[in-house]
C-alpha positions, 0 to 999 in steps of 0.5 A: 551405530552409524547414522544414515542419511537419503541420498539425493537423487537430484541429478535422476530427477533432472535427467527425466525432466530434461528427458520429457522437454527433449520429447516434447520437442521444447527449446529448453535451456539448462543452467548455464545456457542463455535464454535471452538477454533481458531475462538472463541480466535480471537473473544475474541482477536478482539476489541469489538463492543465498543472499549473495548478489546475482548470479540466478541459475534456474536449472531449466528456463523456456520461453513458450508462447499462446495461441495469443501470442503471449510470452511465458518464462517458465522458470524450473528447479529441481531437487532431489528430496522427497519432502523438497517440493516447497514450503508454505506459510500458514495461509497456505502460500509461498513461504520465501520471507520470514517473520522479519520480512527479509528473504528467508534464504534457507526454503528458497535454497532448499525447496524447489517451488520457493526456488523457482518462485524467487526466480520469477521474481527477479523477472518481474523486478527487472524485465517486462515480463508481467506473467510467469510459471515457476515449475519446482520438480522433486521425487524419491525412488521407491522400495522398487527402485521406481522414481516417483517424481513431484511437480508443482507448478505456480504463476507469478504475476503482477496480479498476484504481486510476485507472491505466486499462486498454484496452478496444480500438481502434475506427474509430468511435463506434458502441459508444457507441450504445444498442443496442450499450453493453450489449455494450461494457460486457460487454467492460469488465467481461471485462477482468482485471489478472493479479496481477503487472501489479496488484503492479506498480500498488500498488507504483507508487501506494505511491511517490505515496502516499509523494511526496505525503504528505512534499509535505503534511506539509512544506506544513503545517509550514512554512505552517501555525503552531501545528499540532502532530504530533499535530494532524496526524495526526488532522486527516488522519484526521479528513478522511479519515473525513469524506470516505468516507461511506457509500453512501446513508446518508451524504454524504461531506463536501464542500470546499464544505460547509465555509463557515468560518462564525463561528456558535457550533455551526456553525464548520467543526470542528463540521461535521467533527464531526458528519459523522464521529459520522454516519459512525461511526453508520452504522458500528455501532461500539461506543459506547464506542469512537465517543465515544473516538474523536470526543473524540479528534478533537474536542479538535483539530477544535474548538480556537479558532484552528484554526476563526479565520476570516481572510480569509474562510477557516479554517485546518481548512478550507484544510489539510482542502482540502490534505488532500483534494486530496493524499490523495483519489484514493488512498482513493477508488480503494480503499486497500488493504493496500499503501496503507494500511501507506504511509500510515500509516508515513508519517504515524507518522513525524510523530509524532516517536518514529523519534527516540527513541534506543530506536527503540522506534515503527517500523512494519513495512514491508508486506511484512515484515509479508506475511511474517510472516503466511505464516509464521504459517500464516494462513488464513480460519479464523484468529483473529489477535491482536497485542499492540503493534499499532501503526498496525494494520499486521500486522493489515491484513496478516492480514486481507487474507491471510484475505480472499484464503483465503476467496475461493479457497475459497468459490465461493458469493458469498452464504457469502462475504460472510458469512465476510468480515464475520465475518473483519472483526468477530471473527478480529482483535484487536491492543492498542495502548496509545499513545492517537495510534497507536490512532487510526491503527490504527483508522482503518487498520482502517476503511478495510479496511472495517471491521476495527476491531472489536477494536482496544483500547486497553489495555495488553496486559501489565496490562489484558488478560485476553485476551476480546474487547473491547466488548460482549463483554468475557465471551467468549474470543478463541480465537487460534491465530496471533500477529504482532507487531514489538514495542517493543524498550524493554521486558522482554526486548527485547519478548519478554514480549509474545511469552511472555505472548500464546503462554501464552494461546493453546492451539494455532497458530503465531506469527511475530515480528520481534525484535531480534537480541539476545533469541535471544543472550542478553537475554532468556534467561528469557523464551525457556526460559519459551516453550519450555515451551508453544511449540516453536521452529521456524525462527530467521530473520535479516534484512538489516541495512537492513531499517528503513533510515532508521528503525532500525539494529538487526539482527533476527531473524524467530522462528517458533513452534509454539504449545501443544507444548513444545519438545524439543531434538530438534525441528529448528530451521530456521536461514536467513541471509536477510541477501541478500533480494532487495531494494536499500534507500536513504535518499534522501529525495527518491528516487522509489523507496527499495525495488527489488526487484534479485534475485527478492525475491518468491521469495525471501520465498516460498522462506523461507515454503515452506523453515520448513514443508517443510524443505530440499527447497524450496532453490532460490535460498538456498544450502546456506550460508544454510539450516541445520538445527540443535538448541538447548537448551530450557533455555539460551535464548541459542542461537538464532542459529545459523548453518551450521558452517564446515568449516575442515577442508581437502579433496584438491580444496582441495590440487589448486587450492592446487598448481594456482594456485601452479604456474601463478604459477611458470610466469607468472613464468618466462615473464615472465623469459625475455621481460626477458632477451631484451629485456636488451642482451648483454654 
C-alpha cells in the first residue's frame, strides 16, 4: 500500500495573508522586493536558514511606525503544514540553537516562527533597529476544504537578548492595521521576562559567546598569519569600538566602509583609526586616555602587513569581517555583565599568560565577582576600587550592583539618570599595570557605557596616591568598598595590595579572593598589619576547582570591615564552601563547563547572608561547614580554620556500634544454620 503524504498549502497561506495586508492598505514587500537598504543588507549578510552565507528572504516584510514615531520592522515567514508553526525548547523559548549552541538549521528552516525569529536576529546583528516583530504563519485545510490558519507573533529585541518573546496568537493580521498597531505595541511593551528567565537567557548567551570566541580565535590563529596574541586582542577591541557608534553622532563602521585602498592616509587601518577617534571624542574621554587608546590600537591597525591588499582585500578587512560576524550580535543586543565577563575571560586567555607557572593572571568568573561585590556590601552610594583590576570584571560587577540598587531605590526617572551617570563617572576606580590588559579594562567599561573614567594604567603599589585620575588628580577617591583578585607572585601572595588599599580607606568593607597560603603563614606580617586597622569578618574556603583549566590553587575569600582594628574577642565566621553547588569540567568542546547541579545561586546568597547576619541564616550549608571562632591579631597565620571535630564518642555512638555488632553476629549465625541444614548427614 502506497504511503500517503500531506500536501503543503504554503501558497494558499501566503495568498491568504498577503490578501489581508493588501486589504488593510499596508505597504508590505514580498520575498524578492526591497524594504530598505539597511534591512536588505542585513538579511543578505546574516547566515542563511540553511547554514550558508547570506541570502535570507522573509516571505513578507514591513516597516511600521507607532504613534511615538518609532519604527518596527515586521518580518513574516509562511509554512504550509498545521504542525509547523513553532519549535520551542523545554523552557518554552524558540529553539534556534542546538545543545552545542550552534544554529539549529532544521528548526529554523522547518518552522515558521523559528525562521522569522532568525531573520529578526539578522536585523539585531547588522542594523540600528533594536525592536523587531517576528511573525510565523501556517495552517491546514479542514475536512470541508476551509483553511484553518495558525499565527504566532514574537517580539525580538535587545531587552530579551534576541531570543524572542511570544506576544500572542492571532487568527488574522488585523493587529498590524494602522488603527490597531499602537494597541499591539502597548501589549509588546507590557511583556516582561522574570529574573529567572533572564538569568537563564544570559547563561545561554554566555555559552554561545564562548563557542564564538573559540571559533574566532582558532580561525585567526590558523588562517591569518603574522598576527600575535596582542594583535588579536587589539583587533577585537578596535573592531568593537568602531562598530558601536553613537546614535545621531557617530555612525557605526560598516564592512562596506573598508575599501582596501592602497592610497596613503585612506587605508583600512586609517579608516578604523578615524572612526575610533570620532567615537572617543564623542564619549568625552580625557585627552590623555583617548590618545593612549588610539596610540595603542594604531600600532596594530596601521602596520604595512595588515593593510597589504591581496585579491582586492586587506588582512585587516578580512579579520574585521570575521569579528563583526561572530561577535556583533552580542554587543548589538546589549552586552551585560555576564557577557563581558565571558568575552574578556576568553580574550584574556589569548594573551598566553595563563601558561605562566605562577598562575599570575587569572580572571575572576562573573558569578564569583558578583559574590565578592555582595560581600563588600556595595550599594548605589558606594565608592569601589580594585588595585589589580585586570579586565575590570570586578568593577563591572560592582557597577551592575550599584545601578540595580539605584533602580530599586530611586523612583524618579530624571534623578535615576543623574545618579547612574554619576556612578559610572565617579564611583569606580581601577588600577592595572599591564598595558594590553589595561586596554581590555577600558573597552569593558566603555561597553558598559561608560565606567572607564577612572581606569588607570598605573602601578598601585608605587605610583598611586589614592586620588582620582586624569582631570581630578588632586581629588581623593573616597573609597568605602574594595574588591580584589590579586596576582599571587607579588609579596605576601598578593596581600601587599590588600594592606595598602585598606590602609588608605577610612571605612567600609572589603572582599578579596586569594591563595589559601596567605592565611596560613605566607603573608603573616601583612595580615598582622591589616588587623591593626581592619576587622576580619569571615574566612571562606572556596572550591578547589574554582578556576579549573586556568589554575589549580586552593583559594579563600576574606571579608573585612575597614576602619576598626581587630580585637581577639571579635567573632570570625569560618565557612567551608568547598561544595558551592556548581559542577565544573574542563572539556574544550563541551557546550557548558559550568552547571548548577545543587542550588548554587541559593548557596552563594546564603553565604553572603551568613557573613552578614550569622548562624540564623544557616539552611543549605551544614553545621560542619559553618563555624564561629576567633583569631589572634598578633598571629596572622590562623585565618583558615575549620569547625572542630569532636572525637569523644557519645552514648548514641556506643549504642550504634553495639547494634551494628549484634546485627553482624545474628547474620553470621543465620548463615551458619543455613549451611548446616544444606550439608549431607553423616
